[in-house]
Backbone of each chain as ProteinMPNN parsed JSONL, in Angstrom:
{"seq_chain_A": "XXXXXXXXXXXXXXXXXXXXXXXXXXXXXXXXXXXXXXXXXXXXXXXXXXXXXXXXXXXXXXXXXXXXXXXX", "coords_chain_A": {"N_chain_A": [[10.091, -0.104, 26.674], [13.376, -0.425, 28.184], [15.184, 2.338, 29.232], [18.485, 3.507, 29.346], [19.853, 5.675, 31.571], [22.408, 6.394, 32.165], [24.289, 8.273, 31.326], [23.214, 10.729, 32.104], [23.313, 10.567, 34.897], [26.053, 10.3, 35.215], [26.911, 12.78, 34.33], [25.792, 14.398, 36.285], [27.286, 13.608, 38.486], [29.693, 14.359, 37.59], [31.683, 12.663, 36.414], [34.037, 10.909, 34.427], [33.886, 8.591, 31.624], [36.011, 6.775, 31.561], [37.044, 6.977, 34.178], [34.833, 6.071, 35.709], [34.59, 3.498, 34.707], [36.973, 2.351, 35.595], [36.528, 2.49, 38.342], [34.295, 0.893, 38.66], [35.184, -1.467, 37.676], [35.016, -2.611, 35.149], [35.599, -2.833, 31.58], [36.251, 0.175, 29.672], [35.114, -0.031, 27.15], [32.976, -1.838, 27.475], [31.457, -0.389, 29.299], [30.791, 1.752, 27.738], [29.158, 0.483, 25.882], [26.991, -0.043, 27.513], [26.251, 2.563, 28.202], [25.494, 3.732, 25.791], [23.246, 2.38, 25.239], [23.309, -0.025, 23.882], [23.551, -2.376, 25.135], [22.427, -5.672, 25.979], [21.841, -6.915, 28.31], [22.291, -6.543, 31.866], [24.485, -7.287, 34.461], [23.714, -8.068, 37.89], [25.821, -7.627, 39.616], [27.365, -5.741, 38.259], [25.563, -3.617, 38.136], [25.273, -3.121, 40.833], [27.889, -2.271, 41.465], [28.062, 0.04, 39.901], [26.024, 1.626, 41.019], [27.096, 1.955, 43.529], [29.45, 3.341, 42.944], [28.437, 5.684, 41.828], [26.837, 6.534, 43.773], [23.964, 6.173, 43.907], [20.558, 5.137, 43.086], [19.271, 2.173, 41.387], [17.085, 3.035, 39.896], [17.783, 5.575, 39.189], [19.427, 5.207, 37.084], [18.235, 3.416, 35.318], [15.266, 3.299, 33.347], [11.811, 2.795, 32.739], [10.05, 2.832, 29.719], [7.03, 3.188, 28.071], [5.768, 1.6, 25.113], [7.84, 1.093, 22.564], [9.032, -2.165, 21.714], [11.12, -5.07, 22.468], [11.286, -7.134, 20.712], [12.844, -8.789, 18.0]], "CA_chain_A": [[11.459, -0.61, 26.764], [14.188, 0.144, 29.269], [16.13, 3.38, 28.79], [19.627, 3.652, 30.252], [20.146, 7.087, 31.796], [23.712, 6.444, 32.831], [24.999, 9.516, 30.966], [22.667, 11.818, 32.935], [23.847, 10.409, 36.262], [27.491, 10.565, 35.154], [27.066, 14.229, 34.215], [25.488, 14.951, 37.614], [28.41, 13.316, 39.394], [30.895, 14.892, 36.911], [32.685, 11.595, 36.329], [34.233, 10.517, 33.033], [33.64, 7.184, 31.321], [37.194, 6.015, 31.963], [37.115, 6.94, 35.644], [33.774, 5.213, 36.214], [34.926, 2.121, 34.33], [38.023, 1.892, 36.496], [35.961, 2.335, 39.67], [33.335, -0.226, 38.633], [35.947, -2.68, 37.41], [34.753, -3.167, 33.823], [36.373, -2.107, 30.576], [35.538, 1.343, 29.115], [34.329, -0.468, 25.986], [31.72, -2.396, 27.971], [30.676, 0.688, 29.904], [30.272, 2.528, 26.608], [28.031, -0.301, 25.346], [25.863, 0.18, 28.429], [25.872, 3.973, 28.173], [24.843, 4.064, 24.525], [22.001, 1.623, 25.137], [23.445, -1.194, 23.014], [23.62, -3.572, 25.977], [21.234, -6.522, 25.986], [21.587, -7.307, 29.699], [23.252, -6.007, 32.838], [24.623, -8.171, 35.621], [23.436, -7.397, 39.164], [27.1, -7.204, 40.201], [27.75, -4.497, 37.58], [24.62, -2.592, 38.579], [25.658, -2.849, 42.22], [29.135, -1.499, 41.468], [27.792, 1.369, 39.338], [25.254, 2.368, 42.022], [28.011, 2.31, 44.622], [30.389, 4.348, 42.448], [27.738, 6.947, 41.557], [26.036, 6.816, 44.968], [22.598, 6.393, 43.444], [19.693, 3.959, 43.036], [19.106, 1.679, 40.015], [16.073, 3.832, 39.184], [18.429, 6.777, 38.649], [20.138, 4.823, 35.864], [17.342, 2.699, 34.406], [13.922, 3.87, 33.302], [10.92, 2.064, 31.832], [9.258, 3.704, 28.865], [6.048, 2.373, 27.355], [5.802, 1.735, 23.657], [8.698, 0.205, 21.782], [9.315, -3.479, 22.273], [12.457, -5.586, 22.182], [11.29, -8.254, 19.753], [13.677, -8.48, 16.832]], "C_chain_A": [[12.226, 0.114, 27.871], [15.191, 1.141, 28.679], [17.257, 3.453, 29.831], [19.971, 5.137, 30.361], [21.494, 7.29, 32.486], [24.425, 7.771, 32.55], [24.526, 10.699, 31.816], [23.298, 11.782, 34.33], [25.35, 10.705, 36.293], [27.76, 12.06, 35.069], [26.819, 14.89, 35.569], [26.666, 14.789, 38.557], [29.73, 13.82, 38.825], [32.033, 13.865, 36.867], [32.82, 11.158, 34.865], [34.032, 9.016, 32.881], [34.796, 6.304, 31.813], [37.291, 5.854, 33.475], [36.086, 5.952, 36.204], [34.086, 3.744, 35.919], [35.965, 1.544, 35.285], [37.446, 1.611, 37.886], [35.045, 1.105, 39.746], [34.071, -1.551, 38.392], [35.531, -3.378, 36.126], [35.514, -2.336, 32.799], [35.561, -0.905, 30.075], [34.655, 0.97, 27.932], [32.961, -0.982, 26.44], [30.832, -1.324, 28.58], [30.052, 1.558, 28.818], [29.071, 1.831, 25.978], [26.787, -0.059, 26.198], [25.322, 1.599, 28.282], [25.093, 4.324, 26.903], [23.582, 3.24, 24.287], [22.071, 0.429, 24.215], [23.401, -2.499, 23.811], [22.31, -4.346, 25.939], [20.869, -6.921, 27.409], [22.631, -6.669, 30.59], [23.284, -6.936, 34.042], [24.296, -7.377, 36.886], [24.726, -6.875, 39.777], [27.575, -5.894, 39.576], [26.878, -3.342, 38.061], [24.968, -2.138, 39.992], [26.882, -1.939, 42.26], [28.906, -0.087, 40.935], [27.052, 2.227, 40.355], [26.158, 2.811, 43.171], [28.921, 3.453, 44.168], [29.703, 5.701, 42.268], [26.884, 7.396, 42.751], [24.584, 7.142, 44.566], [21.807, 5.089, 43.489], [19.604, 3.462, 41.579], [18.1, 2.515, 39.22], [16.644, 5.143, 38.651], [19.098, 6.483, 37.302], [19.197, 4.225, 34.836], [15.927, 3.27, 34.5], [13.077, 3.042, 32.338], [10.082, 3.046, 31.04], [8.305, 2.838, 28.045], [6.19, 2.591, 25.841], [6.666, 0.683, 23.023], [8.988, -1.11, 22.508], [10.719, -3.922, 21.894], [12.479, -6.601, 21.058], [11.976, -7.857, 18.444], [13.012, -8.959, 15.545]], "O_chain_A": [[11.776, 1.125, 28.41], [15.939, 0.823, 27.755], [17.007, 3.458, 31.036], [20.334, 5.776, 29.373], [21.687, 8.218, 33.271], [25.085, 8.325, 33.43], [25.32, 11.558, 32.201], [23.746, 12.797, 34.864], [25.861, 11.279, 37.254], [28.718, 12.558, 35.661], [27.531, 15.815, 35.96], [27.006, 15.692, 39.321], [30.767, 13.728, 39.482], [33.173, 14.154, 37.229], [31.821, 11.052, 34.153], [34.009, 8.27, 33.86], [34.587, 5.241, 32.398], [37.573, 4.772, 33.99], [36.404, 5.114, 37.048], [33.878, 2.868, 36.758], [35.854, 0.401, 35.727], [37.816, 0.631, 38.534], [35.021, 0.383, 40.743], [33.636, -2.61, 38.844], [35.67, -4.596, 36.01], [36.016, -1.258, 33.117], [34.331, -0.953, 30.053], [33.594, 1.559, 27.723], [31.928, -0.619, 25.878], [29.613, -1.34, 28.408], [28.927, 2.038, 28.961], [28.097, 2.475, 25.589], [25.683, 0.107, 25.68], [24.111, 1.818, 28.242], [24.151, 5.116, 26.941], [22.927, 3.383, 23.254], [21.038, -0.093, 23.796], [23.238, -3.581, 23.247], [21.228, -3.763, 25.875], [19.711, -7.232, 27.686], [23.714, -6.3, 30.137], [22.242, -7.32, 34.574], [24.557, -6.176, 36.96], [24.737, -5.807, 40.388], [28.122, -5.035, 40.268], [27.364, -2.249, 38.352], [24.96, -0.947, 40.306], [26.908, -0.955, 43.0], [29.481, 0.874, 41.447], [27.383, 3.397, 40.549], [26.0, 3.905, 43.713], [29.138, 4.413, 44.908], [30.306, 6.744, 42.522], [26.293, 8.476, 42.745], [24.064, 8.222, 44.847], [22.338, 4.053, 43.889], [19.834, 4.233, 40.647], [18.249, 2.682, 38.009], [16.057, 5.757, 37.76], [19.307, 7.383, 36.488], [19.326, 4.478, 33.638], [15.46, 3.663, 35.569], [13.541, 2.637, 31.272], [9.481, 3.967, 31.595], [8.724, 1.875, 27.405], [6.668, 3.627, 25.38], [6.284, -0.485, 22.946], [9.161, -1.155, 23.726], [11.415, -3.265, 21.12], [13.537, -6.907, 20.506], [11.742, -6.791, 17.874], [13.568, -8.785, 14.46]]}, "seq_chain_B": "XXXXXXXXXXXXXXXXXXXXXXXXXXXXXXXXXXXXXXXXXXXXXXXXXXXXXXXXXXXXXXXXXXXXXXXXXXXXXXXXXXXXXXXXXXXXXXXXXXXXXXXXXXXXXXXXXXXXXXXXXXXXXXXXXXXXXXXXXXXXXXXXXXXXXXXXXX", "coords_chain_B": {"N_chain_B": [[42.309, -27.613, 26.18], [45.466, -26.211, 25.543], [46.603, -22.967, 24.26], [48.803, -23.14, 22.515], [48.881, -25.795, 21.599], [46.425, -25.822, 20.383], [46.833, -24.008, 18.296], [48.707, -25.427, 16.785], [47.151, -27.571, 16.018], [45.249, -26.317, 14.393], [46.969, -25.517, 12.385], [47.804, -27.98, 11.347], [45.394, -28.893, 10.274], [45.084, -26.945, 8.322], [47.277, -27.465, 6.658], [46.571, -30.015, 5.725], [44.22, -29.37, 4.347], [45.264, -27.741, 2.327], [46.903, -29.571, 1.026], [44.943, -31.29, 0.049], [43.751, -29.564, -1.745], [45.861, -29.236, -3.546], [46.005, -31.86, -4.456], [43.577, -32.01, -5.77], [44.004, -30.22, -7.847], [46.058, -31.526, -9.26], [44.659, -33.838, -9.931], [42.759, -32.752, -11.614], [44.342, -32.17, -13.807], [45.332, -34.683, -14.667], [43.108, -36.068, -15.233], [41.786, -36.691, -17.83], [43.602, -38.616, -18.812], [43.435, -40.585, -16.858], [40.831, -41.454, -17.251], [41.119, -42.507, -19.808], [42.915, -44.59, -19.238], [41.345, -46.151, -17.521], [39.282, -46.956, -19.237], [40.742, -48.447, -21.001], [41.332, -50.736, -19.714], [41.084, -54.303, -19.467], [38.223, -55.594, -20.971], [36.628, -53.471, -20.358], [36.231, -51.719, -22.45], [34.241, -52.718, -23.987], [31.917, -52.061, -22.707], [31.97, -49.336, -22.399], [31.397, -46.77, -24.537], [32.751, -44.401, -26.967], [31.312, -42.022, -26.634], [30.327, -42.37, -24.038], [32.689, -42.197, -22.674], [33.37, -39.517, -22.995], [31.226, -38.353, -21.667], [31.665, -39.289, -19.046], [34.112, -38.062, -18.484], [33.361, -35.346, -18.538], [31.525, -35.332, -16.423], [33.193, -35.984, -14.292], [34.772, -33.721, -14.205], [32.812, -31.877, -13.524], [32.26, -32.796, -10.981], [34.55, -32.038, -9.733], [34.249, -29.296, -9.391], [32.409, -28.517, -7.149], [34.007, -29.715, -5.222], [36.37, -28.23, -5.242], [35.254, -25.759, -4.46], [34.307, -26.394, -1.867], [36.698, -27.062, -0.575], [38.218, -24.704, -0.717], [36.54, -23.042, 0.752], [36.776, -24.325, 3.201], [39.439, -23.746, 3.799], [39.292, -20.958, 4.109], [37.567, -20.911, 6.257], [39.172, -22.052, 8.215], [40.98, -20.006, 8.423], [39.375, -18.104, 9.656], [38.965, -19.399, 12.082], [41.568, -19.329, 13.032], [41.857, -16.609, 13.513], [40.26, -16.371, 15.639], [37.563, -15.774, 15.727], [35.241, -17.633, 15.462], [32.572, -17.888, 16.023], [30.813, -16.3, 14.37], [28.771, -14.728, 11.827], [29.957, -15.062, 9.176], [31.295, -17.606, 9.313], [29.153, -19.306, 9.628], [27.895, -18.945, 7.186], [29.881, -19.993, 5.474], [29.914, -22.679, 6.284], [27.342, -23.425, 5.542], [27.573, -23.165, 2.8], [29.505, -25.15, 2.268], [28.058, -27.408, 2.957], [26.099, -27.323, 0.998], [27.722, -27.79, -1.204], [28.361, -30.45, -0.695], [25.836, -31.612, -1.074], [25.518, -31.105, -3.761], [27.507, -32.756, -4.755], [26.353, -35.19, -4.109], [24.237, -35.396, -5.983], [25.762, -35.395, -8.363], [27.383, -37.672, -8.077], [25.435, -39.603, -7.99], [24.551, -39.4, -10.589], [26.803, -40.262, -11.972], [26.936, -42.839, -11.2], [25.773, -44.455, -12.99], [27.753, -45.356, -14.617], [29.839, -46.129, -12.901], [29.184, -48.192, -10.368], [29.974, -47.903, -7.765], [29.848, -45.248, -7.287], [27.434, -44.661, -6.062], [27.851, -45.339, -3.407], [29.706, -43.408, -2.638], [28.098, -41.194, -3.059], [26.205, -41.559, -1.062], [27.828, -41.293, 1.192], [28.597, -38.635, 0.88], [26.128, -37.429, 1.138], [25.559, -37.976, 3.81], [27.657, -36.593, 5.05], [27.019, -34.007, 4.245], [24.61, -33.618, 5.645], [25.518, -33.801, 8.287], [27.199, -31.547, 8.325], [25.295, -29.568, 7.969], [23.905, -29.746, 10.374], [25.949, -29.037, 12.135], [26.286, -26.445, 11.265], [23.802, -25.37, 12.078], [24.133, -25.589, 14.823], [26.326, -23.87, 15.268], [25.16, -21.511, 14.434], [23.301, -21.108, 16.44], [25.078, -20.771, 18.533], [26.245, -18.375, 17.781], [24.203, -16.548, 18.306], [24.047, -16.823, 21.091], [26.599, -15.983, 21.813], [26.552, -13.324, 20.983], [24.625, -12.295, 22.684], [25.985, -12.643, 25.055], [28.196, -10.996, 24.647], [27.031, -8.514, 24.744], [26.313, -8.21, 27.322], [26.803, -6.492, 30.21]], "CA_chain_B": [[43.464, -27.605, 25.293], [46.1, -24.896, 25.629], [46.617, -22.201, 23.006], [49.866, -23.587, 21.617], [48.431, -27.037, 20.964], [45.299, -25.473, 19.516], [47.405, -23.4, 17.088], [49.314, -26.491, 15.984], [46.043, -28.354, 15.467], [44.697, -25.548, 13.269], [47.964, -25.542, 11.303], [47.743, -29.311, 10.723], [44.186, -28.892, 9.441], [45.346, -26.073, 7.175], [48.197, -28.183, 5.756], [45.804, -31.084, 5.068], [43.297, -28.741, 3.384], [46.053, -27.283, 1.172], [47.312, -30.785, 0.306], [43.764, -31.75, -0.696], [43.605, -28.627, -2.871], [46.907, -29.599, -4.505], [45.604, -33.14, -5.049], [42.476, -31.721, -6.7], [44.58, -29.59, -9.041], [46.746, -32.598, -9.99], [43.617, -34.708, -10.454], [42.132, -32.057, -12.737], [45.231, -32.248, -14.966], [45.543, -36.044, -15.176], [41.8, -36.72, -15.341], [41.527, -37.353, -19.117], [44.454, -39.812, -18.92], [42.873, -41.594, -15.96], [39.653, -42.019, -17.921], [41.669, -43.347, -20.886], [43.487, -45.794, -18.632], [40.244, -46.959, -16.993], [38.536, -47.58, -20.329], [41.607, -49.377, -21.73], [41.452, -51.983, -18.954], [40.489, -55.436, -20.171], [36.789, -55.834, -20.827], [35.847, -52.257, -20.127], [35.943, -51.012, -23.7], [32.991, -53.218, -24.559], [30.777, -51.415, -22.055], [32.048, -47.876, -22.476], [31.622, -46.256, -25.885], [33.47, -43.12, -26.983], [30.413, -41.017, -26.04], [30.322, -42.59, -22.586], [33.975, -41.698, -22.159], [33.28, -38.055, -22.918], [30.267, -38.042, -20.601], [32.322, -39.547, -17.748], [35.12, -37.009, -18.277], [32.66, -34.103, -18.185], [30.957, -35.47, -15.079], [34.272, -35.922, -13.294], [35.154, -32.31, -14.065], [31.733, -31.225, -12.761], [32.436, -33.208, -9.577], [35.681, -31.289, -9.163], [33.888, -27.9, -9.072], [32.032, -28.372, -5.744], [35.124, -30.129, -4.364], [37.216, -27.031, -5.124], [34.517, -24.777, -3.659], [34.27, -26.816, -0.468], [38.037, -27.025, 0.014], [38.614, -23.3, -0.54], [35.753, -22.562, 1.889], [37.378, -24.884, 4.414], [40.665, -23.0, 4.095], [38.951, -19.644, 4.676], [36.99, -21.168, 7.586], [40.3, -22.239, 9.123], [41.51, -18.659, 8.651], [38.504, -17.476, 10.656], [39.267, -20.072, 13.353], [42.875, -18.835, 13.461], [41.689, -15.253, 14.028], [39.573, -16.495, 16.921], [36.14, -15.409, 15.735], [34.479, -18.689, 14.788], [31.131, -17.764, 16.249], [30.291, -15.131, 13.674], [27.952, -15.135, 10.686], [30.709, -15.596, 8.029], [31.575, -19.04, 9.401], [27.874, -19.985, 9.371], [27.702, -18.912, 5.726], [30.824, -20.933, 4.858], [29.461, -24.049, 6.559], [26.169, -23.681, 4.716], [28.07, -23.341, 1.432], [30.164, -26.456, 2.164], [27.032, -28.458, 2.958], [25.488, -27.312, -0.339], [28.677, -28.474, -2.084], [28.177, -31.892, -0.467], [24.59, -32.05, -1.703], [25.78, -31.093, -5.207], [28.266, -33.986, -5.025], [25.402, -36.315, -4.044], [23.568, -35.472, -7.281], [26.719, -35.733, -9.41], [27.817, -39.069, -7.942], [24.285, -40.42, -8.394], [24.536, -39.393, -12.051], [27.936, -41.03, -12.507], [26.802, -44.247, -10.791], [25.341, -45.19, -14.187], [28.956, -45.988, -15.153], [30.543, -46.796, -11.792], [28.159, -48.43, -9.35], [30.505, -47.443, -6.477], [29.467, -43.845, -7.136], [26.311, -44.576, -5.118], [28.412, -45.377, -2.049], [30.276, -42.077, -2.4], [26.963, -40.277, -2.966], [25.615, -41.709, 0.27], [28.778, -40.706, 2.144], [28.51, -37.177, 0.724], [24.836, -37.039, 1.715], [25.696, -38.013, 5.26], [28.552, -35.491, 5.404], [26.253, -32.772, 4.056], [23.655, -33.486, 6.752], [26.298, -33.506, 9.495], [27.643, -30.153, 8.237], [24.118, -28.71, 8.191], [23.633, -29.729, 11.816], [27.022, -28.222, 12.735], [25.933, -25.059, 10.919], [22.71, -24.96, 12.973], [24.683, -25.439, 16.18], [27.148, -22.65, 15.285], [24.219, -20.401, 14.325], [22.769, -20.913, 17.807], [26.187, -20.255, 19.342], [26.435, -16.963, 17.408], [23.202, -15.798, 19.071], [24.422, -16.829, 22.512], [27.807, -15.167, 21.975], [26.144, -11.934, 20.856], [23.948, -11.995, 23.949], [27.023, -12.577, 26.077], [29.045, -9.835, 24.378], [26.316, -7.288, 25.097], [25.963, -8.219, 28.745], [27.895, -5.812, 30.922]], "C_chain_B": [[44.147, -26.231, 25.367], [46.281, -24.273, 24.242], [47.624, -22.744, 22.003], [49.429, -24.837, 20.858], [47.296, -26.766, 19.997], [45.809, -24.898, 18.195], [47.993, -24.454, 16.169], [48.225, -27.29, 15.296], [45.435, -27.644, 14.263], [45.647, -25.599, 12.086], [47.936, -26.881, 10.575], [46.533, -29.381, 9.789], [44.409, -28.094, 8.166], [46.231, -26.787, 6.155], [47.437, -29.265, 5.007], [44.894, -30.487, 3.997], [44.045, -28.296, 2.137], [46.522, -28.48, 0.347], [46.16, -31.315, -0.529], [43.556, -30.871, -1.925], [44.615, -28.965, -3.966], [46.524, -30.888, -5.226], [44.501, -32.924, -6.086], [43.006, -31.125, -7.999], [45.252, -30.659, -9.907], [45.725, -33.494, -10.677], [42.963, -34.081, -11.685], [42.988, -32.177, -13.992], [45.312, -33.653, -15.549], [44.225, -36.766, -15.462], [41.539, -37.391, -16.693], [42.327, -38.642, -19.293], [43.918, -40.938, -18.051], [41.677, -42.269, -16.612], [40.094, -42.948, -19.051], [42.163, -44.684, -20.335], [42.368, -46.731, -18.174], [39.531, -47.694, -18.128], [39.388, -48.59, -21.097], [41.768, -50.709, -20.995], [40.632, -53.078, -19.645], [38.973, -55.541, -19.92], [35.959, -54.582, -20.705], [35.377, -51.639, -21.444], [34.645, -51.497, -24.348], [31.779, -52.492, -23.989], [30.76, -49.909, -22.266], [32.346, -47.44, -23.905], [32.383, -44.936, -25.797], [32.629, -42.012, -26.35], [30.366, -41.131, -24.527], [31.585, -41.997, -21.957], [33.931, -40.175, -21.981], [32.355, -37.654, -21.773], [30.911, -38.195, -19.223], [33.335, -38.45, -17.447], [34.444, -35.706, -17.833], [32.119, -34.176, -16.766], [32.027, -35.373, -13.997], [34.731, -34.483, -13.096], [34.097, -31.547, -13.278], [31.858, -31.545, -11.274], [33.535, -32.383, -8.922], [35.262, -29.878, -8.714], [33.436, -27.745, -7.611], [33.163, -28.758, -4.787], [36.075, -28.954, -4.142], [36.557, -26.012, -4.204], [34.572, -25.113, -2.186], [35.644, -26.678, 0.176], [38.5, -25.593, 0.239], [37.835, -22.686, 0.631], [36.336, -23.064, 3.199], [38.621, -24.1, 4.807], [40.31, -21.635, 4.692], [38.298, -19.799, 6.04], [38.103, -21.349, 8.621], [40.972, -20.905, 9.422], [40.714, -17.942, 9.728], [38.789, -18.07, 12.037], [40.572, -19.525, 13.923], [42.762, -17.445, 14.081], [40.917, -15.259, 15.343], [38.139, -15.995, 16.927], [35.306, -16.396, 14.92], [32.989, -18.397, 14.86], [30.6, -16.458, 15.679], [29.549, -15.617, 12.43], [28.755, -15.633, 9.473], [30.972, -17.095, 8.117], [30.299, -19.857, 9.19], [27.628, -20.073, 7.869], [28.596, -19.933, 5.033], [30.363, -22.367, 5.065], [28.251, -24.402, 5.705], [26.609, -23.973, 3.278], [28.7, -24.725, 1.265], [29.121, -27.569, 2.144], [26.305, -28.503, 1.613], [26.403, -28.002, -1.346], [28.515, -29.983, -1.949], [26.921, -32.389, -1.165], [24.734, -32.057, -3.23], [26.527, -32.361, -5.6], [27.35, -35.2, -5.008], [24.746, -36.507, -5.413], [24.527, -35.958, -8.363], [27.159, -37.195, -9.324], [26.68, -40.027, -8.259], [24.262, -40.534, -9.918], [25.627, -40.308, -12.603], [27.826, -42.51, -12.146], [26.231, -45.108, -11.927], [26.535, -45.958, -14.777], [29.752, -46.725, -14.086], [29.54, -46.962, -10.65], [28.623, -47.943, -7.97], [30.193, -45.97, -6.217], [28.338, -43.669, -6.139], [26.796, -44.552, -3.678], [28.954, -43.993, -1.694], [29.15, -41.058, -2.235], [26.341, -40.338, -1.575], [26.518, -41.073, 1.328], [28.695, -39.18, 2.098], [27.214, -36.657, 1.334], [24.939, -36.95, 3.23], [26.541, -36.843, 5.75], [27.814, -34.154, 5.315], [25.294, -32.54, 5.206], [24.39, -33.118, 8.036], [26.709, -32.033, 9.496], [26.485, -29.196, 8.468], [23.815, -28.594, 9.674], [24.678, -28.866, 12.527], [26.739, -26.744, 12.487], [24.828, -24.542, 11.845], [23.227, -24.699, 14.376], [25.463, -24.129, 16.28], [26.241, -21.414, 15.238], [23.654, -20.052, 15.72], [23.847, -20.281, 18.702], [26.447, -18.783, 19.044], [25.466, -16.097, 18.22], [23.612, -15.694, 20.528], [25.624, -15.923, 22.744], [27.458, -13.683, 21.926], [25.494, -11.452, 22.158], [24.984, -11.763, 25.053], [27.901, -11.338, 25.911], [28.37, -8.538, 24.816], [25.745, -7.336, 26.508], [27.121, -7.577, 29.498], [27.785, -6.061, 32.425]], "O_chain_B": [[43.478, -25.203, 25.264], [46.137, -24.932, 23.212], [47.353, -22.806, 20.804], [49.586, -24.928, 19.64], [47.202, -27.384, 18.936], [45.31, -25.235, 17.121], [47.82, -24.406, 14.951], [48.356, -27.646, 14.125], [45.141, -28.269, 13.244], [45.221, -25.707, 10.936], [48.031, -26.93, 9.348], [46.632, -29.865, 8.661], [43.989, -28.495, 7.08], [45.98, -26.73, 4.951], [47.619, -29.431, 3.801], [44.797, -31.011, 2.888], [43.546, -28.445, 1.022], [46.539, -28.421, -0.883], [46.352, -31.74, -1.669], [43.23, -31.362, -3.006], [44.282, -28.982, -5.151], [46.69, -31.006, -6.44], [44.486, -33.564, -7.138], [42.546, -31.457, -9.092], [45.053, -30.703, -11.121], [45.886, -33.867, -11.839], [42.655, -34.764, -12.662], [42.464, -32.273, -15.102], [45.357, -33.819, -16.768], [44.22, -37.925, -15.878], [41.114, -38.546, -16.722], [41.83, -39.628, -19.837], [43.94, -42.103, -18.448], [41.52, -43.488, -16.543], [39.532, -44.027, -19.239], [41.875, -45.751, -20.878], [42.424, -47.94, -18.4], [39.216, -48.879, -18.018], [38.856, -49.479, -21.762], [42.268, -51.683, -21.557], [39.632, -52.809, -20.309], [38.526, -55.569, -18.774], [34.747, -54.602, -20.916], [34.271, -51.107, -21.537], [34.031, -50.789, -25.147], [30.761, -52.32, -24.66], [29.702, -49.282, -22.308], [33.428, -47.711, -24.425], [32.631, -44.418, -24.708], [33.151, -41.166, -25.623], [30.364, -40.125, -23.816], [31.558, -41.394, -20.884], [34.382, -39.628, -20.974], [32.656, -36.738, -21.007], [30.733, -37.351, -18.345], [33.421, -37.962, -16.32], [34.886, -35.051, -16.889], [32.232, -33.221, -15.997], [31.819, -34.775, -12.941], [35.04, -34.066, -11.98], [34.422, -30.681, -12.466], [31.602, -30.698, -10.418], [33.475, -32.067, -7.734], [35.839, -29.326, -7.778], [34.007, -26.929, -6.889], [33.274, -28.212, -3.689], [36.528, -28.704, -3.025], [37.188, -25.469, -3.298], [34.844, -24.252, -1.35], [35.761, -26.237, 1.32], [39.107, -25.292, 1.267], [38.389, -21.91, 1.409], [36.389, -22.332, 4.188], [38.844, -23.819, 5.984], [40.936, -21.196, 5.656], [38.446, -18.928, 6.897], [38.0, -20.871, 9.751], [41.474, -20.687, 10.525], [41.273, -17.268, 10.593], [38.849, -17.35, 13.034], [40.685, -19.284, 15.125], [43.463, -17.125, 15.041], [40.92, -14.269, 16.074], [37.55, -15.807, 17.992], [34.753, -16.07, 13.869], [32.244, -18.62, 13.905], [30.024, -15.631, 16.386], [29.682, -16.774, 12.03], [28.293, -16.545, 8.787], [30.884, -17.793, 7.106], [30.346, -20.959, 8.645], [27.215, -21.107, 7.344], [28.159, -20.648, 4.132], [30.412, -23.18, 4.142], [28.134, -25.522, 5.206], [26.101, -24.886, 2.627], [28.471, -25.399, 0.261], [29.265, -28.552, 1.417], [25.937, -29.577, 1.137], [25.933, -28.711, -2.236], [28.528, -30.711, -2.942], [26.928, -33.457, -1.776], [24.153, -32.902, -3.911], [26.236, -32.972, -6.629], [27.534, -36.132, -5.79], [24.699, -37.618, -5.942], [24.177, -36.812, -9.178], [27.295, -37.876, -10.341], [26.916, -41.135, -8.739], [23.993, -41.599, -10.473], [25.411, -41.035, -13.573], [28.533, -43.343, -12.713], [26.211, -46.335, -11.834], [26.379, -47.036, -15.35], [30.277, -47.811, -14.331], [29.105, -45.982, -10.046], [27.805, -47.614, -7.112], [30.261, -45.5, -5.081], [28.275, -42.655, -5.443], [26.241, -43.848, -2.834], [28.702, -43.472, -0.608], [29.227, -40.169, -1.387], [25.997, -39.313, -0.987], [26.041, -40.402, 2.243], [28.721, -38.515, 3.133], [27.187, -35.598, 1.961], [24.477, -35.993, 3.85], [26.199, -36.183, 6.731], [27.956, -33.289, 6.178], [25.163, -31.419, 5.697], [23.953, -32.242, 8.782], [26.594, -31.348, 10.512], [26.654, -28.143, 9.083], [23.51, -27.514, 10.18], [24.347, -28.069, 13.405], [26.924, -25.903, 13.367], [24.903, -23.417, 12.338], [22.832, -23.738, 15.035], [25.299, -23.369, 17.234], [26.503, -20.409, 15.9], [23.55, -18.888, 16.107], [23.572, -19.391, 19.506], [26.825, -18.024, 19.937], [25.847, -15.054, 18.752], [23.537, -14.624, 21.132], [25.68, -15.188, 23.73], [27.98, -12.883, 22.703], [25.777, -10.361, 22.654], [24.88, -10.836, 25.856], [28.3, -10.709, 26.891], [29.039, -7.582, 25.209], [24.817, -6.6, 26.844], [28.259, -8.043, 29.439], [28.613, -5.573, 33.194]]}, "name": "protein", "num_of_chains": 2, "seq": "XXXXXXXXXXXXXXXXXXXXXXXXXXXXXXXXXXXXXXXXXXXXXXXXXXXXXXXXXXXXXXXXXXXXXXXXXXXXXXXXXXXXXXXXXXXXXXXXXXXXXXXXXXXXXXXXXXXXXXXXXXXXXXXXXXXXXXXXXXXXXXXXXXXXXXXXXXXXXXXXXXXXXXXXXXXXXXXXXXXXXXXXXXXXXXXXXXXXXXXXXXXXXXXXXXXXXXXXXXXXXXXXXX"}
């Protein structure tokens, strides 16, 4: 499954959830959903904005881990 | 449709649902008299014995139970619509319950058609309504999944 490592990258850049949300242009609630791994999908536009705000690559935020599946 | 008109539309539905509830309550009170009146009509008393009269009264009261259930569910469904979260599991549950009420009415009206042949027509109408509501329930169920997917897309 895909692991969201947004919190690690945010800690590296020393940016708070509210600040990043404002910079990316989404609500803190939605960013929190992404950060805690509850999100089911991420728009390319959101990913683009986050990568720009954090000055990083998608691979810094997203990681593939073998094992667990998504099937409900 | 703009929000104001939508709100008025929901209110109209709510008023109708409450009026139906009031009508059901009134009907429940005058039901024995209605049965008396029906059986006193010319020619009827020969076909309907005292036992039949009691059976019809009981069946009519049984018919009222799912009607009450369905109407109260409709009122709470309208409450959910008013709050703006139609596409959630509670509304699916309510719709399923209302469709079951319709199917219960089908059985009851089939039973009462022994005395009033027109009961079969009502039974068929209830059957059709029940099926329509089931389909609506399936559609809403699908919409709940899509909405959830959409809510968790950032």
